Backbone as JSON Lines, residues from 0, in Angstrom:
{"i":0,"aa":"X","n":[6.54,-7.04,8.14],"ca":[7.42,-5.92,8.18],"c":[6.61,-4.67,8.47]}
{"i":1,"aa":"X","n":[7.12,-3.87,9.36],"ca":[6.56,-2.55,9.61],"c":[7.73,-1.59,9.55]}
{"i":2,"aa":"X","n":[7.74,-0.76,8.52],"ca":[8.86,0.16,8.32],"c":[8.34,1.55,8.03]}
{"i":3,"aa":"X","n":[9.18,2.53,8.28],"ca":[8.78,3.9,8.0],"c":[9.0,4.22,6.52]}
{"i":4,"aa":"X","n":[8.4,5.31,6.1],"ca":[8.56,5.74,4.72],"c":[9.96,6.29,4.45]}
{"i":5,"aa":"X","n":[10.82,6.28,5.45],"ca":[12.21,6.69,5.28],"c":[13.13,5.52,4.96]}
{"i":6,"aa":"X","n":[12.63,4.31,5.02],"ca":[13.43,3.12,4.71],"c":[13.49,3.0,3.19]}
{"i":7,"aa":"X","n":[14.72,2.97,2.66],"ca":[14.92,3.02,1.22],"c":[14.24,1.92,0.43]}
{"i":8,"aa":"X","n":[14.18,0.73,0.97],"ca":[13.61,-0.4,0.22],"c":[12.13,-0.59,0.49]}
{"i":9,"aa":"X","n":[11.53,0.27,1.27],"ca":[10.14,0.08,1.68],"c":[9.2,-0.11,0.48]}
{"i":10,"aa":"X","n":[9.29,0.77,-0.5],"ca":[8.37,0.69,-1.64],"c":[8.64,-0.53,-2.51]}
{"i":11,"aa":"X","n":[9.87,-1.03,-2.47],"ca":[10.21,-2.19,-3.28],"c":[9.83,-3.52,-2.63]}
{"i":12,"aa":"X","n":[9.85,-3.57,-1.3],"ca":[9.68,-4.84,-0.61],"c":[8.39,-4.98,0.2]}
{"i":13,"aa":"X","n":[7.84,-3.89,0.67],"ca":[6.68,-3.98,1.56],"c":[5.39,-3.8,0.75]}
{"i":14,"aa":"X","n":[4.51,-4.79,0.88],"ca":[3.2,-4.74,0.22],"c":[2.13,-5.0,1.26]}
{"i":15,"aa":"X","n":[0.89,-4.9,0.84],"ca":[-0.22,-5.19,1.75],"c":[-0.22,-6.65,2.19]}
{"i":16,"aa":"X","n":[0.5,-7.49,1.45],"ca":[0.57,-8.91,1.78],"c":[1.62,-9.27,2.83]}
{"i":17,"aa":"X","n":[2.58,-8.35,3.08],"ca":[3.64,-8.71,4.01],"c":[3.96,-7.65,5.05]}
{"i":18,"aa":"X","n":[3.25,-6.54,5.04],"ca":[3.55,-5.55,6.07],"c":[2.92,-4.2,5.84]}
{"i":19,"aa":"X","n":[3.5,-3.2,6.49],"ca":[2.96,-1.84,6.46],"c":[4.1,-0.84,6.38]}
{"i":20,"aa":"X","n":[3.81,0.27,5.73],"ca":[4.72,1.41,5.72],"c":[4.0,2.54,6.45]}
{"i":21,"aa":"X","n":[4.66,3.08,7.47],"ca":[4.04,4.18,8.21],"c":[4.82,5.47,7.97]}
{"i":22,"aa":"X","n":[4.15,6.56,8.17],"ca":[4.77,7.87,8.01],"c":[5.76,8.12,9.15]}
{"i":23,"aa":"X","n":[6.99,8.43,8.78],"ca":[8.06,8.68,9.75],"c":[7.67,9.76,10.76]}
{"i":24,"aa":"X","n":[6.91,10.72,10.31],"ca":[6.55,11.86,11.16],"c":[5.28,11.64,11.97]}
{"i":25,"aa":"X","n":[4.71,10.44,11.92],"ca":[3.43,10.23,12.57],"c":[3.43,9.0,13.49]}
{"i":26,"aa":"X","n":[3.62,9.26,14.76],"ca":[3.52,8.18,15.74],"c":[2.08,7.65,15.77]}
{"i":27,"aa":"X","n":[1.13,8.52,15.47],"ca":[-0.27,8.12,15.43],"c":[-0.51,7.09,14.33]}
{"i":28,"aa":"X","n":[0.14,7.27,13.19],"ca":[-0.01,6.32,12.09],"c":[0.56,4.95,12.49]}
{"i":29,"aa":"X","n":[1.74,4.95,13.09],"ca":[2.33,3.7,13.57],"c":[1.43,3.05,14.61]}
{"i":30,"aa":"X","n":[0.92,3.82,15.53],"ca":[0.04,3.29,16.57],"c":[-1.2,2.66,15.95]}
{"i":31,"aa":"X","n":[-1.77,3.31,14.95],"ca":[-2.97,2.78,14.29],"c":[-2.68,1.44,13.64]}
{"i":32,"aa":"X","n":[-1.51,1.31,13.02],"ca":[-1.12,0.03,12.41],"c":[-1.01,-1.04,13.49]}
{"i":33,"aa":"X","n":[-0.29,-0.73,14.55],"ca":[-0.08,-1.71,15.62],"c":[-1.4,-2.16,16.25]}
{"i":34,"aa":"X","n":[-2.35,-1.25,16.35],"ca":[-3.63,-1.58,16.96],"c":[-4.48,-2.51,16.08]}
{"i":35,"aa":"X","n":[-4.19,-2.57,14.79],"ca":[-4.97,-3.44,13.9],"c":[-4.43,-4.86,13.85]}
{"i":36,"aa":"X","n":[-3.26,-5.09,14.38],"ca":[-2.62,-6.39,14.25],"c":[-3.19,-7.43,15.2]}
{"i":37,"aa":"X","n":[-3.49,-8.57,14.67],"ca":[-3.92,-9.71,15.46],"c":[-2.9,-10.82,15.27]}
{"i":38,"aa":"X","n":[-3.0,-11.86,16.05],"ca":[-2.09,-13.0,15.9],"c":[-2.21,-13.6,14.51]}
{"i":39,"aa":"X","n":[-3.42,-13.7,14.02],"ca":[-3.66,-14.26,12.68],"c":[-3.02,-13.39,11.6]}
{"i":40,"aa":"X","n":[-3.2,-12.08,11.71],"ca":[-2.61,-11.17,10.73],"c":[-1.09,-11.22,10.77]}
{"i":41,"aa":"X","n":[-0.53,-11.24,11.98],"ca":[0.92,-11.3,12.11],"c":[1.49,-12.58,11.51]}
{"i":42,"aa":"X","n":[0.82,-13.68,11.7],"ca":[1.27,-14.95,11.14],"c":[1.24,-14.9,9.62]}
{"i":43,"aa":"X","n":[0.15,-14.39,9.06],"ca":[0.03,-14.28,7.6],"c":[1.1,-13.36,7.03]}
{"i":44,"aa":"X","n":[1.26,-12.18,7.61],"ca":[2.25,-11.23,7.12],"c":[3.66,-11.79,7.26]}
{"i":45,"aa":"X","n":[3.92,-12.45,8.38],"ca":[5.23,-13.04,8.62],"c":[5.58,-14.13,7.62]}
{"i":46,"aa":"X","n":[4.62,-14.98,7.33],"ca":[4.84,-16.03,6.33],"c":[5.12,-15.45,4.96]}
{"i":47,"aa":"X","n":[4.36,-14.42,4.59],"ca":[4.58,-13.78,3.29],"c":[5.92,-13.06,3.24]}
{"i":48,"aa":"X","n":[6.32,-12.44,4.34],"ca":[7.62,-11.77,4.38],"c":[8.75,-12.8,4.28]}
{"i":49,"aa":"X","n":[8.57,-13.93,4.92],"ca":[9.59,-14.98,4.84],"c":[9.76,-15.47,3.41]}
{"i":50,"aa":"X","n":[8.66,-15.63,2.69],"ca":[8.74,-16.05,1.29],"c":[9.54,-15.04,0.47]}
{"i":51,"aa":"X","n":[9.34,-13.77,0.77],"ca":[10.06,-12.73,0.06],"c":[11.56,-12.81,0.3]}
{"i":52,"aa":"X","n":[11.95,-13.16,1.51],"ca":[13.39,-13.23,1.81],"c":[14.06,-14.38,1.07]}
{"i":53,"aa":"X","n":[13.27,-15.33,0.61],"ca":[13.85,-16.43,-0.15],"c":[14.36,-15.96,-1.51]}
{"i":54,"aa":"X","n":[13.85,-14.84,-2.0],"ca":[14.29,-14.31,-3.29],"c":[15.04,-12.99,-3.15]}
{"i":55,"aa":"X","n":[15.15,-12.47,-1.95],"ca":[15.83,-11.19,-1.72],"c":[16.82,-11.31,-0.56]}
{"i":56,"aa":"X","n":[17.7,-12.29,-0.64],"ca":[18.71,-12.38,0.42],"c":[20.06,-11.93,-0.13]}
{"i":57,"aa":"X","n":[21.02,-11.78,0.73],"ca":[22.32,-11.22,0.38],"c":[23.0,-12.01,-0.73]}
{"i":58,"aa":"X","n":[23.03,-13.31,-0.61],"ca":[23.72,-14.13,-1.62],"c":[23.08,-14.0,-3.0]}
{"i":59,"aa":"X","n":[21.78,-13.99,-3.06],"ca":[21.09,-13.86,-4.33],"c":[21.36,-12.49,-4.95]}
{"i":60,"aa":"X","n":[21.35,-11.46,-4.14],"ca":[21.61,-10.11,-4.64],"c":[23.04,-9.99,-5.15]}
{"i":61,"aa":"X","n":[24.0,-10.52,-4.4],"ca":[25.39,-10.48,-4.84],"c":[25.56,-11.22,-6.16]}
{"i":62,"aa":"X","n":[24.95,-12.37,-6.27],"ca":[25.04,-13.15,-7.52],"c":[24.45,-12.36,-8.69]}
{"i":63,"aa":"X","n":[23.33,-11.71,-8.47],"ca":[22.7,-10.91,-9.53],"c":[23.59,-9.75,-9.95]}
{"i":64,"aa":"X","n":[24.23,-9.1,-8.99],"ca":[25.14,-7.99,-9.31],"c":[26.34,-8.5,-10.08]}
{"i":65,"aa":"X","n":[26.91,-9.62,-9.65],"ca":[28.05,-10.21,-10.36],"c":[27.68,-10.55,-11.8]}
{"i":66,"aa":"X","n":[26.5,-11.12,-12.0],"ca":[26.06,-11.48,-13.35],"c":[25.91,-10.25,-14.23]}
{"i":67,"aa":"X","n":[25.4,-9.17,-13.65],"ca":[25.26,-7.93,-14.41],"c":[26.63,-7.39,-14.84]}
{"i":68,"aa":"X","n":[27.61,-7.42,-13.94],"ca":[28.95,-6.96,-14.28],"c":[29.58,-7.84,-15.34]}
{"i":69,"aa":"X","n":[29.32,-9.12,-15.28],"ca":[29.89,-10.06,-16.27],"c":[29.26,-9.87,-17.64]}
{"i":70,"aa":"X","n":[28.08,-9.28,-17.71],"ca":[27.4,-9.06,-18.98],"c":[27.88,-7.81,-19.71]}
{"i":71,"aa":"X","n":[28.73,-7.02,-19.08],"ca":[29.24,-5.81,-19.74],"c":[30.33,-6.14,-20.71]}
């Protein structure tokens, strides 16, 4: 994942293990990130991001919200 610091979930979902957060106001920062990426790095980050989606998908989130409402 490569997202700007304006993406609401960036701090919750993006780590050094699965991607990068770049400054919205800095094309230079985004360019620097892109220039560091290799095929090996992309594969590693992609695999880690995929693992994250296994616990943060729509159905799981909806179920968690429903459970919270049922606990009231």
